[in-house]
N, C-alpha and C positions, 0 to 999 in steps of 0.2 A: 214670229222670229224669236220671241223670248224663250220658248221651250227649247228650240234648237241651240241657242246660245248656252243655256243651262247644261245641255248634254255635252257640248264641247268643253265647257268649264270643268265639268265632272271628269271627263276623259283626261284633261290636262292636270287637274289636281291629283288624280290617281297616279298619273305618269310621273309627276314631280316627286310625289311621296315615295313611290317605288324606286326611283332613281336615287333619292336620298338614302334609302335603306341599303341599296347596293353599295354606295360609297361608304356608309357607316360600317357595313359588314367588312369591307376591305380594311378600314382603319383599325377595327378590332383585331383582325387577323395580323396586321402589322405590329400591334402592341405585343402580341405573343411571340414575335420573332426576336430572339435574343441576339444582340449584336456585340456581346462582350461587355456591355455596360449593365449595371444593376438597374432593373426596371421594376418598380413596385407593382405595376399592373400584372405582372406574371403571377402574382398571388391573389388576384381578384376573385377567381372562381373557387378558391380553396375554402372549404367549410370545416369547422372544428366542432366536435361534440362538446358543447359547453353547458353544464348543468342539465344534461339530458336533451338538449335541443341543438340541432345543427345550426351553427352560427358562422357567418362569414368571418374569416381571419381578421380582416381590418376592423371588425366591430368588437374584438376582444383585446385589442392592443394597438400600439403604434407601429407603423412600418416606415423606417427612415433609410436614407441613402447617405451614410457618412463619407464614403469614398466612391469613386467611379465604378468599382467592381464589387462592392459590398452592400448587402441589404441587412438591416438589423430589425428583428421583430421583438418589440418589448411588450410582453403580455402584462396586462394590468393585474390579473390574478395569477400569481406564480404557480398555483396548483394546476393551471391549464397549460403550462409550458410543455409538458410531456405530450399532451393531446395535440397541441399545435405542431409539435415536431413530427408526430405520427401522421397528421393530416398533410403536411408538406411532403413527407416521404411517399405517402399514398398517392399524392397528386402526380407523381412521376414527372416532375419538371426538369429533371436532369441535374439537380443541385442537391447535395446532401447538407442539411443544416447542422451546425455545431452548437451544442447546448452547454452553456457554462453555468447553468443553475439560475440565472437571472434573465438572460436574453438568448435569442436564437440568432446566429450569424450565418448568412448565406453568402459564400464567396463565389463569384462568377469566374469561371476559368477564362484565360486569355484565348481569344478566337484566332485560329490559324488562318493563313491566307487562303488555303483551299476551302476551309469551312465558310469563310466570308463569301467566296464565289458561289458556294451552294446556297447561302442565305440570299444573295442577290437574285439567283434563279428562282428561289421560292417567292421573293417579293414580286418579280416580274410575272410569275404564274398567277399570283393572287390579283395583280393589277389586270392581267388579261381576262381573268374570270369576271372581274367587275365590269370590264368593257363589254364582254359578251352579254352580261346581264343588262347593261344599258342598251345595247343593240336590240335585245329581245323586247325591252320596254318600248323602244321606238317602233318596232314592228307592230306591237299590240296597238299603239296609238294610231298608226297609219291604217290598220285594219278597222279600228273604230271609226275613223274619219270616212273611210270608204263605205262603211255600212250606213253612216248618216247621209252620205251623198246618194247612195243607192236608194235609200228610203225617201229621197228628195227633201231632207230636212236642212241641208246646206247646199249651196251652189258649188259648181266646179271651181270657181275662183276662190270661194271661201276655203274649200278643201286644200287648194294649193297654198294659200296663205297660212293656214293652220299647219300644214306639213313643213313649211319653212320655219315656223315658230318652233315646232318639235325638233327640227334639225339644229336650230340655234341652241336650244336647251341641251341637247345631247353633246353638242360641240363644247359647251361650257363645262359639262360634267366630265367629258373626256380630258379636257385640259387640266381640270382639278385632279383627276386620277393620275395623269402623267406627272404633274407636279409632286403629288404625294409619293409616287414611285421613286422619282428622282431624289427627293429628300431622304427617303428611307435608304436608298442605295448609298447616298453620301454618308449617312450615319453609320452604315455597316462597314463601308470601306475606309472610313477615317480610323486611324490607329490610335 
């Protein structure tokens, strides 16, 4: 019985790990959705050519949010200011930085009502994609349990119990996804 239990634990640990990755992927996608507020995470993937080496923007200076719709990038070495500006422009994030010789200022435009509705649709689509991924993970677990049952490594009662456990896990993750979607929608729709 010890070997069988180890197999079930392995299936469930893989299952929970893949579910966590699905939810994390959705959270990252949500971070990149601009809701009219300045979000420093929009600059996370931008790299600047600093001293001949591609370096993340947040490692060559400070990124601050002085106002709700303004990001300021203060580069520690002002000789990198022009390179940082080029990197932001090349990243095509939809915002043009203004360079005053000391800092880069990124002003986020006001989001229209129509654009907010589009963003909400994008959020719902991302949430649905995460839920589909969760359902696929559940299907994989159920197939793994059926295989263990077929190989007579677990009983039918054990299989049903483990399936209920899998259903509980997916229900928790679906609730989390729903809550995150609702939070992001409220953030987008708040003026």
